[in-house]
C-alpha distance (Angstrom), angle and dihedral (degrees) to the residues before:
residue distance angle dihedral
M1 . . .
C2 3.79 . .
E3 3.81 113.5 .
Y4 3.77 125.2 -160.0
C5 3.79 132.6 -137.6
E6 3.79 114.2 -81.9
Y7 3.83 93.1 -146.5
E8 3.78 108.2 113.9
G9 3.79 112.7 -96.9
C10 3.83 95.2 1.1
G11 3.82 105.6 108.7
R12 3.81 95.0 179.7
K13 3.77 122.5 134.5
E14 3.77 117.9 -87.0
H15 3.80 114.8 -100.9
K16 3.77 115.6 -122.8
G17 3.79 105.6 -99.1
G18 3.79 89.7 8.6
E19 3.80 92.1 120.7
G20 3.79 94.1 -128.4
Y21 3.80 98.0 -32.8
C22 3.78 134.8 100.8
I23 3.79 122.8 -114.8
F24 3.82 90.1 -91.5
H25 3.81 96.8 51.3
C26 3.80 103.1 34.5
D27 3.80 124.7 98.5
K28 3.81 112.0 -92.0
R29 3.79 101.5 -171.5
D30 3.80 90.8 109.0
F31 3.80 96.8 35.2
A32 3.77 116.9 140.2
E33 3.80 120.4 -133.4
K34 3.80 90.2 -102.5
E35 3.81 92.2 55.0
I36 3.81 92.0 47.7
K37 3.80 90.4 53.8
K38 3.79 89.8 49.6
F39 3.79 90.2 51.4
E40 3.81 91.6 49.7
K41 3.81 92.6 48.7
E42 3.78 93.8 50.0
F43 3.80 93.9 40.8
W44 3.81 95.9 51.6
G45 3.79 90.3 44.4
Y46 3.79 89.8 54.1
F47 3.81 90.9 43.4
E48 3.82 94.8 52.8
E49 3.76 90.9 46.8
R50 3.82 93.5 52.4
N51 3.81 98.8 35.2
L52 3.81 92.5 73.7
T53 3.78 123.4 128.5
E54 3.83 93.1 -177.3
W55 3.77 128.9 44.8
S56 3.82 139.6 169.4
Q57 3.80 122.3 -90.4
E58 3.81 89.9 -114.6
S59 3.81 94.1 58.1
S60 3.77 127.0 67.1
P61 3.82 117.3 -119.5
P62 3.80 112.1 -95.4
G63 3.79 117.2 -118.0
E64 3.79 127.9 -127.5
L65 3.78 122.4 -47.6
D66 3.79 100.4 -87.7
F67 3.81 113.7 -161.1
R68 3.80 96.5 150.2
G69 3.78 112.7 159.5
F70 3.81 93.3 -1.8
R71 3.80 114.0 155.6
F72 3.78 110.8 -145.6
P73 3.82 124.6 -157.1
T74 3.80 123.2 -116.4
D75 3.82 117.7 -56.6
F76 3.78 94.5 -2.8
S77 3.79 108.7 -174.7
F78 3.80 132.3 -141.7
E79 3.81 91.9 164.7
G80 3.80 111.8 160.5
I81 3.81 92.8 -3.0
E82 3.78 118.6 145.4
F83 3.79 115.1 -142.9
K84 3.80 100.5 -155.3
K85 3.78 94.7 -173.6
A86 3.80 139.2 37.2
V87 3.80 111.3 -63.4
D88 3.79 128.2 -148.5
F89 3.82 116.4 -160.1
R90 3.81 94.4 157.1
R91 3.81 112.0 158.4
A92 3.80 90.7 -4.4
V93 3.80 116.3 151.4
F94 3.80 123.4 -142.5
I95 3.79 107.1 -162.8
G96 3.79 111.6 -153.6
G97 3.80 92.5 5.9
A98 3.80 131.0 -79.2
C99 3.78 142.0 -115.0
F100 3.81 121.2 -125.6
K101 3.79 94.0 157.2
S102 3.84 112.2 159.3
A103 3.80 90.2 -5.7
I104 3.81 116.9 154.9
F105 3.79 120.7 -141.2
S106 3.79 104.5 -165.9
S107 3.78 94.2 -173.9
K108 3.79 139.8 14.6
V109 3.80 117.9 -37.0
H110 3.81 127.0 -160.9
F111 3.79 123.1 -153.6
L112 3.81 94.2 157.9
G113 3.78 109.9 156.2
A114 3.81 92.6 -5.1
G115 3.79 120.0 147.4
F116 3.81 128.2 -139.8
E117 3.79 115.3 -168.8
G118 3.79 112.3 -169.5
R119 3.79 135.5 -5.9
T120 3.81 111.8 -2.9
T121 3.78 129.2 176.7
F122 3.79 134.8 -166.8
E123 3.81 93.3 166.8
N124 3.82 113.4 161.7
A125 3.82 90.0 -1.9
E126 3.79 117.0 155.3
F127 3.82 118.4 -140.3
K128 3.80 105.6 -170.5
G129 3.79 93.6 171.9
K130 3.78 131.5 39.4
A131 3.81 113.5 -56.5
E132 3.79 111.8 -145.5
F133 3.80 113.1 -160.0
A134 3.82 95.3 153.2
G135 3.79 110.7 149.9
T136 3.81 92.5 1.4
K137 3.81 115.6 152.8
F138 3.80 123.4 -144.5
I139 3.79 107.5 -169.5
E140 3.80 125.5 -167.5
G141 3.81 124.3 -27.1
S142 3.78 118.3 39.8
V143 3.77 143.6 -61.0
S144 3.79 123.9 -149.6
F145 3.79 128.8 -160.1
K146 3.79 91.3 165.8
E147 3.83 112.0 162.3
A148 3.80 90.7 -8.0
N149 3.82 118.8 148.9
F150 3.81 121.3 -137.6
E151 3.79 124.1 -168.4
E152 3.81 86.8 -166.2
A153 3.80 129.2 -14.5
N154 3.78 132.6 -161.9
F155 3.82 117.4 -170.3
T156 3.81 95.8 160.7
L157 3.82 111.8 157.6
S158 3.81 91.8 -2.7
K159 3.79 114.9 150.8
F160 3.79 131.3 -147.1
F161 3.82 107.5 -165.1
N162 3.82 112.4 -167.0
C163 3.77 85.7 -28.2
T164 3.79 127.4 128.6
A165 3.80 116.2 -138.8
N166 3.79 121.8 -150.3
C167 3.81 116.2 -163.0
T168 3.81 96.5 159.3
E169 3.82 111.0 161.7
T170 3.79 90.4 -8.2
K171 3.81 113.0 159.1
F172 3.79 121.4 -143.5
K173 3.81 104.9 -169.3
G174 3.79 95.4 177.9
K175 3.79 132.1 25.2
A176 3.80 117.2 -31.1
N177 3.78 111.7 -157.5
F178 3.81 119.1 -170.9
G179 3.80 94.3 157.4
L180 3.83 113.1 157.3
A181 3.81 90.8 -3.6
Q182 3.79 114.7 152.0
F183 3.80 122.9 -144.3
N184 3.78 121.1 -168.2
G185 3.80 98.0 171.2
D186 3.79 134.4 51.3
V187 3.81 113.1 -66.8
L188 3.78 122.9 -152.2
F189 3.81 120.0 -160.6
F190 3.80 91.4 160.5
K191 3.83 109.3 162.1
A192 3.79 90.3 -10.1
E193 3.80 114.5 158.4
F194 3.79 124.0 -141.0
N195 3.80 107.2 -170.2
S196 3.79 94.9 176.9
K197 3.80 136.2 23.2
A198 3.81 116.6 -28.3
N199 3.78 116.4 -159.1
F200 3.82 123.7 -168.7
E201 3.80 96.0 158.0
G202 3.79 109.1 153.9
A203 3.82 92.8 -1.6
K204 3.80 115.4 144.0
F205 3.80 128.9 -153.1
I206 3.80 100.5 -165.3
D207 3.82 122.3 -168.7
C208 3.79 90.4 -17.5
K209 3.78 143.5 91.0
A210 3.78 120.4 -100.5
D211 3.79 106.0 -153.0
F212 3.81 115.5 -164.4
R213 3.80 95.2 157.8
S214 3.82 113.2 156.4
A215 3.81 90.6 -4.3
R216 3.80 116.0 152.8
F217 3.81 123.0 -139.8
C218 3.81 111.0 -169.5
D219 3.80 97.4 179.1
S220 3.80 137.0 16.9
A221 3.80 122.2 -28.0
K222 3.78 125.3 -166.4
F223 3.81 126.8 -164.9
V224 3.80 111.6 176.3
G225 3.80 130.6 168.5
D226 3.78 131.1 11.7
C227 3.81 93.5 -32.8
F228 3.80 100.3 151.6
P229 3.83 112.1 38.3
S230 3.82 89.7 150.5
S231 3.80 113.0 31.8
A232 3.79 142.2 -51.5
S233 3.79 134.9 -174.7
F234 3.80 128.7 -153.5
Y235 3.80 92.4 174.7
H236 3.81 109.4 162.3
S237 3.81 90.8 -8.0
V238 3.79 115.0 155.1
F239 3.80 123.4 -142.4
E240 3.79 106.9 -172.2
Q241 3.81 93.5 -170.8
P242 3.81 101.6 34.1
K243 3.80 94.5 168.6
K244 3.83 86.6 68.0
V245 3.82 93.3 54.7
E246 3.80 118.5 102.1
F247 3.79 132.5 -170.6
E248 3.78 105.0 -177.1
S249 3.82 135.0 174.2
M250 3.76 94.3 -8.3
D251 3.79 144.5 124.3
L252 3.80 110.7 -113.4
S253 3.80 95.5 178.3
N254 3.84 90.6 108.3
V255 3.80 99.0 39.7
S256 3.81 123.9 105.0
F257 3.81 119.4 -149.6
L258 3.82 98.3 175.6
H259 3.83 110.6 154.2
C260 3.81 89.4 -7.5
H261 3.81 108.7 162.3
G262 3.81 115.3 -133.8
I263 3.80 100.8 14.3
E264 3.81 90.5 128.9
N265 3.81 88.4 69.2
F266 3.81 101.5 40.4
R267 3.78 120.2 120.1
F268 3.81 110.7 -120.4
V269 3.81 116.4 -171.3
D270 3.81 127.2 177.3
E271 3.80 92.6 -16.2
N272 3.80 130.9 157.1
W273 3.80 128.5 -143.4
N274 3.78 133.1 -174.7
I275 3.80 117.2 -76.8
K276 3.80 117.3 -132.3
Y277 3.81 121.6 172.7
G278 3.80 89.3 -16.9
R279 3.83 96.2 -53.3
N280 3.79 135.2 98.0
A281 3.80 111.2 -92.9
V282 3.79 131.9 -175.1
Y283 3.79 123.9 -121.8
D284 3.81 91.1 -115.1
E285 3.81 91.5 63.8
I286 3.81 92.5 48.1
K287 3.79 90.0 49.1
L288 3.81 90.8 46.7
D289 3.79 90.9 59.9
K290 3.81 88.8 62.5
S291 3.80 97.5 39.1
K292 3.79 129.2 91.8
D293 3.80 91.4 -147.9
K294 3.81 101.9 77.0
N295 3.80 103.4 -168.1
Y296 3.79 97.9 164.4
R297 3.81 94.5 167.2
L298 3.80 92.7 66.9
V299 3.80 92.4 52.2
E300 3.81 90.1 44.6
E301 3.81 87.7 56.7
V302 3.82 90.9 53.5
Y303 3.80 91.2 50.7
R304 3.81 92.5 47.6
K305 3.81 92.4 52.1
L306 3.80 92.2 47.0
R307 3.81 91.1 48.4
L308 3.81 90.7 53.5
N309 3.80 90.0 47.5
Y310 3.80 94.8 51.7
E311 3.81 94.3 42.0
R312 3.80 89.5 52.7
N313 3.80 89.0 52.8
L314 3.83 92.2 46.7
R315 3.80 92.7 -115.7
F316 3.77 92.6 136.7
S317 3.79 99.3 163.3
E318 3.81 92.8 60.5
A319 3.80 90.1 38.7
G320 3.81 87.8 57.7
D321 3.80 90.2 53.1
F322 3.79 91.4 51.8
Y323 3.81 90.9 46.7
I324 3.81 89.3 54.9
G325 3.81 88.8 48.9
E326 3.80 89.7 50.2
M327 3.80 91.6 51.6
E328 3.81 92.0 45.6
M329 3.79 90.3 55.3
R330 3.79 90.2 48.0
R331 3.81 90.1 49.8
K332 3.80 93.5 50.3
N333 3.78 91.7 46.7
A334 3.82 90.8 49.5
R335 3.80 90.1 51.7
V336 3.77 87.2 63.9
K337 3.81 99.4 39.7
N338 3.83 111.7 19.5
K339 3.79 121.7 28.6
I340 3.82 95.0 -172.4
E341 3.80 93.4 51.7
Y342 3.79 88.6 46.0
A343 3.82 91.5 54.6
L344 3.82 92.3 48.5
I345 3.80 92.3 50.2
I346 3.81 90.6 48.2
F347 3.81 89.4 52.9
Y348 3.82 91.9 47.2
N349 3.80 89.5 52.9
L350 3.80 94.4 48.0
A351 3.79 93.6 43.5
S352 3.84 100.8 47.9
H353 3.83 109.4 -10.4
Y354 3.82 89.3 -104.0
G355 3.80 91.3 -48.3
E356 3.81 93.3 -54.6
S357 3.84 95.8 107.5
Y358 3.82 125.0 56.3
L359 3.83 90.3 179.8
R360 3.79 94.9 66.4
P361 3.84 93.3 61.9
L362 3.83 88.2 49.1
Y363 3.79 90.9 53.8
W364 3.79 89.7 48.5
M365 3.83 91.5 48.7
F366 3.79 92.2 53.3
G367 3.82 92.5 44.9
I368 3.81 94.4 48.5
T369 3.81 95.1 47.0
F370 3.81 90.6 46.5
L371 3.81 92.8 50.5
F372 3.80 92.9 47.5
A373 3.80 89.8 47.7
L374 3.80 88.0 55.1
G375 3.80 88.7 50.4
Y376 3.82 93.4 50.5
A377 3.82 90.2 47.9
E378 3.79 92.6 49.1
F379 3.80 90.6 47.7
N380 3.80 88.5 55.7
S381 3.83 93.0 48.4
L382 3.79 94.4 -106.2
N383 3.79 121.3 141.0
P384 3.79 105.3 -155.9
F385 3.80 90.9 -170.9
N386 3.83 94.7 68.1
F387 3.78 87.3 90.8
E388 3.78 91.8 -144.9
L389 3.78 112.5 145.5
G390 3.80 94.5 -122.6
D391 3.82 93.7 49.5
I392 3.81 91.4 47.6
F393 3.81 91.6 54.3
R394 3.80 90.8 46.7
F395 3.83 89.6 51.1
L396 3.79 90.5 51.1
G397 3.78 86.5 55.1
Y398 3.79 90.6 55.1
F399 3.83 89.0 46.1
G400 3.81 88.4 55.5
I401 3.81 90.0 50.3
S402 3.81 89.8 50.1
M403 3.83 90.2 50.8
S404 3.81 91.9 50.5
V405 3.81 91.0 49.4
F406 3.81 91.7 46.7
F407 3.80 91.2 53.8
Q408 3.81 93.2 47.2
M409 3.84 97.0 -103.1
P410 3.83 104.6 107.8
P411 3.83 118.1 172.2
E412 3.79 112.0 -98.0
Y413 3.80 93.5 -122.2
L414 3.83 93.2 61.0
P415 3.80 115.4 101.1
Y416 3.82 117.1 -128.4
T417 3.77 98.0 -107.7
F418 3.79 126.2 167.3
A419 3.83 90.0 -100.9
I420 3.82 92.2 54.4
T421 3.81 91.7 48.3
L422 3.81 92.6 47.2
E423 3.82 93.3 49.6
R424 3.80 91.6 48.9
L425 3.80 90.8 51.5
L426 3.80 91.4 49.0
G427 3.79 89.3 46.6
A428 3.80 93.0 53.9
L429 3.81 90.7 47.2
F430 3.80 98.1 49.2
V431 3.79 94.8 40.8
A432 3.81 87.5 54.4
L433 3.81 91.1 49.1
F434 3.80 90.4 48.9
V435 3.80 93.1 49.7
L436 3.82 92.3 47.6
A437 3.80 92.4 49.2
L438 3.81 91.6 46.2
R439 3.80 90.9 48.0
R440 3.81 89.4 51.0
K441 3.81 90.2 52.0
F442 3.80 93.1 50.2
K443 3.78 90.6 45.9
K444 3.80 89.2 54.5
G445 3.80 91.9 51.8
G446 3.78 98.8 -94.2
E447 3.81 97.0 -69.8
C-alpha cells in the first residue's frame, strides 16, 4: 500500500526507508550516492517546473518555490542559480552546509527556522527582496555573506553556534535587523555598508570578536544590552548620522573606538567603561599598556571626542575622567617626543590634576607658605621646633608674612630678595591654578 509523506501539507509519496517521509523531507545523513542522485534529479525537476515566470494559457501559474522542511544532502549547491520567484526555505535543513554563491533571489526569501550544519556560503549573492533569516541556526564551521547585497535583511533571533560569520563588504540597502541574534564565533563586518537602519538590540557576541572595522552606517544604529562581553572594534568605522547612534545598557570595557567617525555625537546611556586609577578609561588605553606599538595620539583622539560628547550632554563627572585620560595620553606622547612639554604636563598633573582638582592647589599653597615661613624664621635665627610658646608665636608671625608675600601683599619694610620674588611668582601661579580649577568645577555644576 502506498504511503504518503507525514510532513504537513506535503502529500508526496513516502521514500523507501524514509521512515514516513518523502525523499525531500527524510533524513539524508545515511544516503547512498544513488539516493542522493535521485534526490537531485527530482529536486531540480521540481525546481524548474516551479521557477517559471511565463506559462501557457491552459496551465495555472505556479506559486512560490516551496522548500519548507526540505532536508538537503551534504554540500548541496545553488551556485549561480536565479530564483525568479519568492522562495520558502522555512525549517529546511542543510546537512554539511550549502553553497548559494552568486545566487540571485529576485523576490522575498524565507529561511525562518532553517538549519545550516557546516560550511555555508552566500558570497556575492543578490537578495532583491526581503531576506528572512529569523530564527535561523548556523551550526559549526562558517557562514559567508561576503560581498552579498541585501535589499532588506532580518536576522532576528538567529544563532551562530561555534560558527564564524563573514560579512566583509556586505551591503544592506534596506533595514538590517540583528535583534536578539546570538554569535558564538568571530564575526566580521569589515567594510560592511548599512544604508538604512541597523539594529543590534539584544544581540550577543559571546566568546568571540565582533569586527566592525571600516564599516559604514548611513542611518541610525542601535546597540542595546550586553552585546560585547568579549571584544569589539569600530576602528575607522563611519557613522554618517551619529546623533542617531545609540549604545545603551552595555559594557564598553572591551570595545575599541579608535578613529571612529562620529563618536562625539553618539548617545551613551547606562554604559560602563574600564576603571583605571579610579577614573573611567577606554579599552584602547588598557590595550595600549600591553602593546609594543605606543600610538598615544590615536587614544588621545578617542578621549577628546568622548569628552566633547559628555560635556555636551552635561555629564561633567565622566567628561572630567575623559579629559584626564586625554591629558595622560598627551603626557605619555610628549615623553617620547618633547621633553619640555612632558615636564609641563607632569607639573600640571601634580599641581591641579589637569585642572580637575581645586584642592591640590590649596595643598600646594599651604605647603609653599609653610616652607617659606620656615626659611624666613631660619634666616632670622629662629628655631620654630623648640616648641616654646614665644618661639611659636614668632613663627606664626613669619607664617603671616609668608602668606602676605604669597598673595602679592608683602610688607613694605621687606627687601626684594630672591626668596620674596620666588614666593610671589609661585603664589601667582598656584592662585591662577586654583581659580581655573574652581571655575571648571562651577562650570560643571559644582560636582
